[in-house]
C-alpha positions in Angstrom: 144.5 -29.9 -30.4 142.8 -32.1 -27.8 143.1 -36.0 -27.4 139.8 -36.4 -29.5 141.3 -34.4 -32.3 144.5 -36.6 -32.4 142.4 -39.7 -32.3 140.3 -38.5 -35.3 143.4 -37.5 -37.2 145.0 -41.0 -36.5 141.8 -42.7 -37.6 141.7 -40.8 -40.7 145.4 -41.5 -41.5 144.7 -45.2 -41.1 141.6 -45.1 -43.3 143.4 -43.4 -46.0 146.2 -45.9 -45.9 143.9 -48.8 -46.1 141.6 -47.1 -48.8 144.7 -46.4 -50.9 145.9 -50.0 -50.7 142.5 -51.5 -51.5 141.9 -48.9 -54.2 145.2 -50.1 -55.9 143.7 -53.5 -56.2 140.8 -52.3 -58.3 142.6 -49.6 -60.6 144.8 -50.8 -63.4 148.2 -49.2 -64.0 148.1 -46.1 -66.1 149.8 -47.9 -69.0 146.6 -50.0 -69.4 143.7 -47.7 -69.1 141.5 -48.8 -71.9 137.8 -49.5 -70.9 138.2 -53.2 -71.6 141.6 -53.4 -69.6 139.9 -51.7 -66.6 136.8 -54.0 -66.8 139.1 -57.2 -66.9 141.3 -55.9 -64.2 138.4 -55.2 -61.9 136.8 -58.6 -62.5 140.1 -60.2 -61.6 140.5 -58.0 -58.5 136.9 -58.8 -57.2 137.3 -62.5 -57.7 140.5 -62.3 -55.7 138.9 -60.2 -53.0 136.0 -62.7 -52.8 138.4 -65.6 -52.4 140.4 -63.9 -49.7 137.2 -63.0 -47.9 136.0 -66.5 -48.1 139.3 -67.8 -46.6 139.0 -65.1 -43.7 135.5 -66.2 -42.8 
């Protein structure tokens, strides 16, 4: 594998790591997987995400 291949692999690993962390914010735990619980969890997560984005800007 050449240097470009290593760079792509490293970038993919970093992307998956960040994606997994962000996904966990929007997906409720398995113990609370009703449609209502998922909807409420996502509303809360989006509100927190928006607040954090406004602080960073």
